[in-house]
N, C-alpha and C positions, 0 to 999 in steps of 0.2 A: 184190094190193099188191104193189107191188116201192118200193125205196127210204126215204128217212128217214119217210116219212109213214104206212108200213106201222107202224112202231113208237113209235107214235102216239094215245092212246084219247083221242079229244076228248073224250069227257062226264068224264073226269080232268082232261083242262089246263083246261077249263071251269069245272069245280070248284075246282082249285086256284087259277082264276086270278082269278075272278071279284070276289072280295074287293078283291085288289092292283088288278085296274082302278079297280071300283069307287073305289076311296080314292086313286087318282090322277087320278083326273077330278073330283071333289066337291074333291079341293086345287086344282085348277088352275081349275075354275070358278068355285064357291064353292060351301059346304054347306048351300047355303039355295036353290042355282037345282034347280027340281023337272026340269031335262033332265039330271041326272046318267046316272040309269036306264037312260033312252034310247040316251045314247051307250054306258052302261058296254055294252050287248048290243047295240051294232052296229059295237062297237069284237071282242067276240066272238064276233058271226056272219060278221065279214068274215077272223077268223081263220083260221074254219072255212072258209069260203069257198075261201081263202090255202090253204089244207092240201090240200084237197081238190083244189086245182087245180092243184097240186102248185109255185106259188111260194115257199113254206117246202121248200127242198131239203136242209136239215139242216147248212147251215154256220157257225148259228148254234144257241146256246139255243132253243127254245122261248119261253122266257121274254124273251130278250129280243127278238126277233120280237115278242111282243105290245106288249111295252112301245115298240118302234117304232108299231106299230101302232094305239097309244094315242098318244102324242106327234103326229103327225098328224096323227087325229082330234079332236085338243082344239084345235089353232090352225088348222085348218079351222074347226070350231066360231065360234071367237073372230072369226077374219073373218068369218064370214057374220053375226054377231051384230054385227060393227062396221062394215059395209057396210048393213043395216037402221036402225041408228043414225045413223049420217049421212044416210040417207035423210030419219030420219023423228024431227029431234030432238025428245026429251021436252023441254016448257017446265020452264025452271028459276027459283028464282028469281034476281035477278042479285047476282052474290058479292059479297061486302063488297071496298071500293076495296085494303084488306091484302092479301087471298088471292087476286084479280087480279095487282097487282105483284107476290106472290111467286111466284104460275105465270108470270110474264110475263118472273120473272128466273131461276125454273130453266129455260124457255125458252129462253134465251138461250146457259145455262151449257152447254145440252145441243147446242145447235149449233154452240157450241165449240168443245168436246168431241170430236163428230163430225167437224167442218170439220179439226180436228189429228190425226185417226187418217189411218192411212197410206193410200195411193189403195186399196189392193185392199181392206181393211176398210169403207171408204168407201162402193166401188161392190158388192158386196155388200150391206149393210147396205140402199143404196137399190134396189136389185133383188127382195129380196126383202120388204123389209119398206116402203118406199114405194108400189113397183109393184105389190107384192103376188105377185111372183109365186113359182110353188112352187121347192119348191127342188130337184128337178130339172129344171125350168127355167133357174134363175138358174143350174144346174152346164153346161146347154148355153149360153146366151151366154158365160161366162167360159171356157170350156171345160175344164171342172173335173167332179171326181166329185161326186156330190148328201154324202157324205159328210163333203170338203173343203169343201162351205160349210159344211155344218154345225159345222167345227172353225170356219171362219174368223166364222159369225156368234157362236158362243160366245167366242171369242177379244175379238171387236170386244165385243160386251157388256161383260166383265169391264173392259176398257181404259178404255171407258166409264166403270163403274161407278170405276174405280180414280182418273180424274178428276174426279167427280163430290163423290168422296169429299174432292177438297182440295178443292173449293169449299164443301164445308160447307153447300151444296145439295140435298138426296136428293132425289130425283123423286117420291118419294110424299109427298112433306111432311112426313112425318115426322124428326125433330131425329136428325140425323146422331151416329154414336159415331167420333169422329174419332181414336180414340188406336189407337197401333202397337202390334202386339204384340209 
């Protein structure tokens, strides 16, 4: 074996990163979600397969490589569950009028905040979240690198948080701490 994968002991990598990946997955999908173990194992199996196939070229640390695989798998999992939930919505109790009005108000503020974003951020959010394109597909459509798409998505989220903090209506419905440090 030659190249960066010659230096990697995959058993050691799995042993070292299993807890870290498991923590990240549980934190992202919820600690009570029984799928966290399966997702953790999938991430580690993907890591091994990608290292063996040469996709890991050693341009970054193995931890960064695993973190990227973990983040992408979590996003894919959430998208899958969201699509299933849309097809088969659970019967829910009718929301209280005040709760419904509060959610509608937050939705209006969010829509206004998205509309106020510069075009390049609105466009990347539309493709990535609303049209549910992958980071790579979004990058191809916009003529950007996948890394640049991630940067724009994260910056757009930051701008939206700031905008929503000013309206004192957080997305989660929890009280906002509008103090400026």
